[in-house]
C-alpha positions as CSV (number, residue, x, y, z in Angstrom):
1,M,-26.0,-49.5,-9.9
2,V,-26.1,-48.9,-6.1
3,T,-23.4,-46.8,-7.2
4,T,-25.1,-44.7,-9.8
5,R,-28.3,-44.2,-7.8
6,R,-26.1,-43.1,-4.7
7,Q,-24.1,-40.3,-7.2
8,G,-27.7,-39.2,-8.2
9,R,-28.8,-38.6,-4.6
10,E,-25.8,-37.0,-3.7
11,E,-26.3,-34.7,-7.0
12,R,-29.8,-33.8,-6.3
13,E,-28.6,-33.3,-2.6
14,K,-25.9,-30.7,-3.7
15,R,-28.4,-29.1,-6.3
16,R,-30.8,-28.8,-3.6
17,R,-27.8,-27.2,-1.1
18,E,-27.3,-24.4,-3.8
19,K,-30.9,-23.8,-4.4
20,V,-31.6,-23.1,-0.4
21,W,-28.1,-21.1,-0.3
22,N,-28.7,-19.1,-3.2
23,S,-32.0,-18.3,-2.0
24,I,-30.6,-17.0,1.1
25,S,-28.0,-15.2,-0.6
26,N,-30.4,-12.8,-2.9
27,N,-32.7,-12.3,0.6
28,L,-29.3,-11.2,2.2
29,T,-28.5,-8.9,-0.4
30,K,-31.9,-7.6,-1.2
31,R,-32.3,-6.7,2.4
32,R,-28.5,-5.1,2.2
33,R,-29.7,-3.2,-0.7
34,T,-33.1,-1.8,0.7
35,L,-31.1,-0.8,4.1
36,L,-28.3,1.2,1.9
37,N,-31.1,2.9,-0.1
38,S,-32.6,4.0,3.0
39,I,-29.3,5.7,4.2
40,A,-28.2,6.6,0.7
41,A,-31.8,8.6,0.6
42,D,-31.1,10.5,4.0
43,G,-27.8,11.8,2.8
44,I,-27.1,14.5,6.1
45,T,-26.8,11.3,7.9
46,S,-24.3,10.1,6.0
47,E,-22.7,13.2,5.4
48,I,-22.4,13.6,9.4
49,L,-21.0,10.0,9.7
50,L,-18.1,10.9,7.2
51,R,-17.1,13.4,9.5
52,L,-16.9,11.7,13.0
53,P,-13.6,10.6,13.9
54,V,-13.3,6.8,13.2
55,D,-12.7,6.0,16.7
56,S,-16.3,7.3,17.6
57,L,-17.7,5.1,14.4
58,S,-16.1,1.8,15.1
59,R,-18.7,2.3,18.7
60,F,-21.9,3.5,16.2
61,K,-21.7,-0.5,14.7
62,C,-24.4,-1.1,17.3
63,A,-26.4,1.3,16.9
64,S,-28.9,0.2,14.1
65,M,-28.2,-2.5,11.4
66,S,-28.9,-0.2,8.3
67,W,-25.6,2.0,10.8
68,Y,-23.8,-1.3,10.9
69,T,-24.2,-2.4,7.2
70,L,-23.0,0.8,6.1
71,L,-20.2,0.9,7.6
72,H,-19.1,-2.1,6.4
73,E,-19.4,-1.1,2.7
74,P,-15.7,-0.6,0.6
75,F,-17.4,2.7,-0.9
76,F,-18.4,3.9,2.2
77,I,-14.6,2.9,3.6
78,N,-13.0,4.4,0.9
79,D,-15.3,7.6,1.2
80,I,-13.7,7.6,5.2
81,S,-10.1,7.4,3.7
82,S,-10.3,10.3,1.7
83,S,-12.1,12.8,3.6
84,S,-9.6,11.9,6.8
85,S,-6.4,12.5,5.0
86,S,-5.5,16.0,5.6
87,V,-2.1,16.5,7.2
88,K,-2.4,17.4,10.7
89,F,-0.1,16.0,14.0
90,N,2.0,17.6,16.1
91,K,2.5,14.6,18.7
92,A,3.9,11.2,18.1
93,V,1.7,8.2,19.8
94,V,3.2,5.0,20.9
95,I,1.4,1.8,19.9
96,E,2.4,-1.3,20.6
97,R,3.2,-3.5,18.0
98,P,1.4,-7.4,17.2
99,F,4.0,-9.8,17.9
100,I,7.2,-9.6,20.0
101,S,10.3,-10.6,17.6
102,S,13.7,-11.7,19.2
103,K,15.2,-9.3,16.7
104,P,13.7,-5.9,18.0
105,V,13.7,-4.4,14.5
106,F,10.4,-4.6,12.2
107,S,9.8,-3.3,8.9
108,I,6.6,-1.4,8.0
109,H,5.7,-1.9,4.2
110,G,3.6,0.7,3.7
111,S,-0.4,0.9,4.6
112,C,-3.6,0.5,2.7
113,N,-7.1,1.7,4.0
114,G,-5.6,2.2,7.4
115,I,-3.8,-1.5,7.2
116,F,-0.3,-1.8,7.7
117,L,1.9,-5.0,6.3
118,I,4.9,-5.4,8.5
119,T,7.3,-7.9,9.1
120,T,10.4,-8.8,11.4
121,F,13.7,-7.8,10.0
122,H,15.3,-10.8,10.7
123,R,14.9,-13.6,7.9
124,F,11.0,-12.2,7.4
125,E,10.3,-14.6,10.1
126,R,6.8,-13.0,11.2
127,I,4.5,-11.1,8.1
128,C,1.7,-10.0,9.5
129,L,-1.6,-7.5,8.3
130,W,-2.8,-5.1,11.5
131,N,-4.9,-2.4,11.7
132,P,-3.5,-0.1,14.6
133,S,-6.9,1.7,15.3
134,T,-8.7,-1.8,16.2
135,R,-5.8,-3.0,17.3
136,E,-6.7,-5.7,15.5
137,Y,-4.2,-8.0,13.4
138,K,-3.5,-11.3,11.2
139,D,-0.4,-13.3,11.3
140,I,0.1,-14.9,7.4
141,A,3.5,-15.8,7.6
142,E,2.0,-20.1,7.1
143,Q,0.4,-19.1,4.3
144,F,4.0,-18.2,2.2
145,S,5.7,-21.1,4.2
146,N,5.5,-23.0,1.0
147,T,6.9,-21.0,-0.8
148,P,10.2,-22.4,-3.3
149,K,13.2,-22.3,-0.9
150,Y,16.6,-22.0,-3.2
151,P,19.6,-23.9,-1.7
152,R,22.0,-21.0,-0.3
153,E,25.3,-22.7,-1.8
154,L,23.9,-22.6,-5.2
155,Y,21.7,-18.9,-4.7
156,P,23.6,-17.2,-2.3
157,F,22.1,-13.9,-2.4
158,I,18.2,-13.3,-2.2
159,C,16.3,-10.2,-2.4
160,I,12.4,-10.3,-0.8
161,G,9.9,-7.8,-1.1
162,Y,6.4,-7.6,0.1
163,W,3.8,-4.8,-0.7
164,L,0.3,-4.6,0.4
165,G,-2.7,-3.3,-2.2
166,Y,-6.5,-3.3,-2.5
167,D,-8.8,-5.4,-4.8
168,L,-12.1,-3.3,-4.7
169,S,-13.7,-5.4,-7.5
170,M,-13.4,-8.3,-5.0
171,D,-13.2,-6.1,-1.7
172,D,-10.1,-8.0,-0.9
173,Y,-6.4,-7.0,0.6
174,K,-3.6,-8.9,-1.2
175,V,0.1,-9.2,-0.2
176,I,2.6,-9.7,-3.3
177,R,6.0,-11.1,-2.3
178,I,8.6,-10.6,-5.1
179,A,11.7,-12.9,-4.4
180,Y,15.3,-12.2,-6.6
181,H,17.5,-15.3,-6.5
182,H,21.0,-14.4,-8.1
183,N,23.5,-16.8,-9.0
184,I,25.1,-16.6,-12.7
185,D,21.4,-15.9,-13.8
186,T,18.8,-14.7,-11.7
187,V,15.7,-16.6,-10.4
188,S,12.6,-14.5,-9.9
189,D,9.1,-16.1,-8.4
190,A,6.2,-13.6,-6.9
191,Y,3.4,-15.0,-4.9
192,V,0.0,-13.0,-3.8
193,Y,-1.6,-13.9,-0.9
194,S,-5.3,-13.1,-0.6
195,M,-7.0,-12.4,2.7
196,R,-10.3,-13.1,1.1
197,T,-9.5,-17.1,0.6
198,N,-6.1,-16.7,3.0
199,S,-4.5,-18.6,0.7
200,C,-1.3,-17.5,-1.4
201,K,-0.8,-18.8,-5.1
202,R,2.3,-18.3,-7.5
203,I,1.6,-15.7,-10.4
204,Q,3.1,-14.8,-13.7
205,D,7.2,-14.3,-13.7
206,I,8.3,-11.0,-13.7
207,P,9.4,-9.8,-16.6
208,Y,11.1,-6.9,-14.9
209,R,14.2,-5.6,-13.0
210,I,12.6,-3.8,-10.0
211,Y,14.5,-1.3,-7.8
212,G,12.6,-1.9,-4.6
213,V,13.5,-5.6,-4.5
214,V,16.9,-5.4,-6.5
215,S,19.4,-3.1,-5.1
216,G,19.4,1.1,-6.8
217,V,21.0,3.2,-5.0
218,N,19.9,6.3,-7.1
219,F,16.7,5.2,-7.5
220,S,13.4,5.0,-5.2
221,H,13.1,1.6,-3.0
222,D,9.4,2.1,-1.7
223,G,6.5,0.9,-3.8
224,I,3.9,3.5,-4.4
225,L,0.3,2.2,-4.3
226,L,-1.9,4.3,-6.4
227,H,-5.6,3.3,-8.5
228,R,-5.2,-0.4,-7.0
229,A,-2.0,-0.6,-8.3
230,I,1.8,-0.9,-6.6
231,H,4.1,1.7,-8.7
232,W,8.0,1.0,-8.8
233,L,11.1,2.2,-11.0
234,G,12.5,-0.8,-12.7
235,N,13.7,-1.6,-16.4
236,R,13.8,-5.1,-18.6
237,G,17.2,-6.0,-18.1
238,L,20.4,-3.9,-17.0
239,M,19.8,-0.3,-17.6
240,T,20.9,1.0,-21.4
241,D,19.5,2.9,-24.1
242,R,17.8,-0.6,-25.3
243,F,16.4,-1.1,-21.7
244,P,15.4,2.7,-20.4
245,L,14.3,3.3,-16.9
246,R,10.4,3.1,-16.6
247,I,7.6,2.8,-14.4
248,V,6.7,-0.8,-13.3
249,T,3.0,-1.6,-11.8
250,F,1.2,-4.2,-10.6
251,D,-2.4,-4.6,-10.9
252,F,-3.9,-6.1,-7.7
253,T,-7.5,-6.8,-9.2
254,N,-5.9,-8.4,-12.7
255,E,-2.8,-9.3,-10.5
256,T,-0.2,-8.7,-13.8
257,F,2.3,-6.5,-14.2
258,N,2.9,-3.3,-16.5
259,D,4.6,-0.3,-17.2
260,L,4.4,3.3,-17.5
261,Q,6.9,5.7,-19.6
262,L,9.0,8.4,-17.7
263,P,9.5,11.8,-19.2
264,D,12.3,12.2,-21.3
265,D,13.5,15.3,-18.8
266,V,14.3,12.7,-16.1
267,L,15.8,9.2,-18.2
268,Y,18.5,9.7,-16.8
269,S,19.0,12.0,-13.8
270,R,21.4,11.2,-11.3
271,S,18.5,10.8,-9.1
272,I,15.0,9.6,-9.1
273,R,11.7,8.9,-7.0
274,L,8.3,8.1,-7.2
275,G,5.2,10.0,-4.9
276,V,1.6,9.9,-4.7
277,L,0.1,13.8,-4.3
278,E,-3.6,14.3,-4.5
279,D,-4.2,11.2,-5.8
280,C,-1.6,11.7,-8.8
281,L,1.6,9.9,-9.6
282,W,5.0,12.3,-9.3
283,I,8.6,12.0,-10.2
284,Y,10.7,14.0,-8.2
285,S,14.5,13.7,-9.7
286,L,18.0,15.6,-9.0
287,N,19.5,17.7,-11.6
288,K,22.9,19.1,-12.5
289,D,22.4,22.1,-10.4
290,N,21.6,20.1,-7.5
291,H,18.1,21.1,-8.2
292,I,15.2,18.5,-7.1
293,D,12.6,19.3,-10.1
294,M,8.9,17.5,-9.7
295,F,7.3,16.5,-12.3
296,V,3.3,15.0,-12.3
297,M,1.1,12.5,-14.7
298,K,-2.0,14.8,-14.8
299,E,-3.3,12.2,-17.2
300,Y,-2.6,8.6,-15.5
301,G,-0.9,6.3,-18.2
302,V,-0.1,9.2,-21.1
303,K,3.4,9.9,-21.4
304,E,2.6,13.1,-22.8
305,S,0.8,14.7,-19.7
306,W,3.8,14.6,-17.8
307,T,4.4,18.1,-16.4
308,K,7.1,20.1,-14.8
309,M,5.6,21.6,-11.6
310,F,8.1,23.3,-9.6
311,S,11.7,22.9,-8.2
312,I,13.3,22.4,-5.0
313,T,16.1,24.7,-4.6
314,D,17.6,23.6,-1.0
315,Q,21.1,23.0,-1.1
316,S,21.2,21.5,2.3
317,I,19.3,18.6,0.3
318,A,22.6,17.0,-0.8
319,A,21.3,13.2,-1.5
320,M,17.9,12.5,-2.7
321,G,18.3,9.0,-1.2
322,K,17.2,11.2,2.0
323,F,14.6,13.2,0.7
324,K,10.9,11.8,0.5
325,V,7.6,13.6,-0.4
326,I,5.3,12.5,2.6
327,S,2.2,14.8,1.6
328,I,0.9,17.9,0.8
329,T,-0.9,20.4,3.2
330,N,-4.4,22.2,3.1
331,E,-2.2,25.0,1.9
332,G,-0.7,23.5,-1.0
333,K,2.8,23.1,0.9
334,L,4.9,20.1,0.8
335,L,5.3,17.9,3.6
336,V,9.4,16.5,3.3
337,Q,11.1,14.2,5.4
338,W,15.5,14.3,4.8
339,N,17.9,12.9,6.4
340,Y,16.2,10.2,7.4
341,K,15.6,12.5,11.0
342,D,14.1,16.3,9.8
343,I,10.6,17.0,8.7
344,A,10.3,20.5,7.0
345,L,8.0,22.4,4.9
346,Y,8.5,23.5,1.5
347,D,6.6,26.3,-0.6
348,P,6.0,25.1,-4.2
349,N,4.8,28.8,-5.0
350,H,7.9,30.6,-3.7
351,G,10.8,28.9,-5.5
352,G,10.3,25.7,-3.4
353,R,12.4,27.1,-0.3
354,R,11.8,25.8,3.1
355,C,9.3,28.0,5.0
356,G,9.3,25.6,8.1
357,N,10.7,23.2,10.6
358,I,8.3,20.3,12.0
359,K,9.1,19.0,15.3
360,I,7.1,15.5,16.4
361,Q,6.7,15.4,20.3
362,G,7.4,12.3,21.7
363,I,9.3,10.7,19.4
364,P,11.9,8.6,21.8
365,R,15.8,10.0,21.9
366,R,17.0,6.6,20.7
367,I,15.5,6.7,17.2
368,S,15.2,10.5,17.2
369,N,18.0,10.6,14.5
370,F,17.1,8.1,12.3
371,F,13.3,6.7,11.7
372,R,10.8,6.6,8.7
373,V,7.8,8.0,8.2
374,E,4.9,6.6,6.4
375,T,1.0,8.1,5.4
376,Y,-1.8,6.4,7.4
377,V,-5.4,7.3,7.6
378,K,-7.4,5.4,10.5
379,S,-9.8,3.0,9.4
380,F,-11.9,0.3,11.1
381,V,-11.7,-2.5,8.3
382,S,-11.7,-5.8,9.7
383,L,-9.2,-8.6,9.2
384,G,-11.6,-11.2,10.2
385,T,-9.2,-12.6,13.0
386,N,-11.0,-11.3,16.1
387,T,-7.4,-11.4,17.1
388,Y,-6.3,-7.9,19.2
389,V,-2.9,-6.4,20.2
390,I,-3.7,-6.3,24.2
């Protein structure tokens, strides 16, 4: 009887706390909505804020409550990323990385809304989210420490890949870790880390062989982030007529794998890479004449919408593995890295010929002959740690 009364009191207290919290939450939501509506009504203010550099915007958070609210809204952060994506650079800037490893080499696994995902090269000792603009970082290695370990005497070969993405529906940054453990059979697993919950969970088995984790010399190794999903080249088994090459996707909102079909013209190309230009999925492949054909998927997810746009005819590009389209300039020229150390412009309107070389001032001599280029847009997305690189 005493236990029953105690349980009843605890249940009533729980309902009371929930009622109070819901009331507070509703009031905050109404106030937030009112603030945002007042800013939205003043389109000039929003337009001015979008035109300011991120470094200046971060200082304006303290100007007023309405500005603070706006500057933390996911839709505004996305608008900033879109409006800041023009290609303008001529000087390299050295920035301090979040941690110093016993191994000096570290890997960058792409960026999303101004956040980098980086790891150390040696056994992936450290896994870190990092915003170079705010200098804030978050070490998430511990969250992955409980993933299963496969004994090396049974599974001597292991391939691991990490990718970063954003779930707009939950305003949540997520990291997917994919591992293949090789023996006679291949064991694979996929884990997703959520920054919102600061936790890691296992998801469905991987029904694909992904070239980005498993080696594929002639195929794209980088995961391409587009429409809140990572895109890789892959297939459901060894590449044959029965299991042709496809584009494998992972949706960060639904946390599911899917695939898209390639254009028939590139299915058996000697070399294929993926890219994103102007929010569209692109493919560039090496044809029999050693020209690089570029295709765009004009309607996402529709195979029939693949369209060949142009070819790059520069014969000095001998290997697709050394070729990467970085971006497209405001003048419609392609910014390309090739041979791991050169950056050049190509003009699609003049036969895809090279129309200029770009020299980045400030790159240390020791890495000037081998470096990797990643696109990056400044932002002030908070990682919620208040831990900063000094």
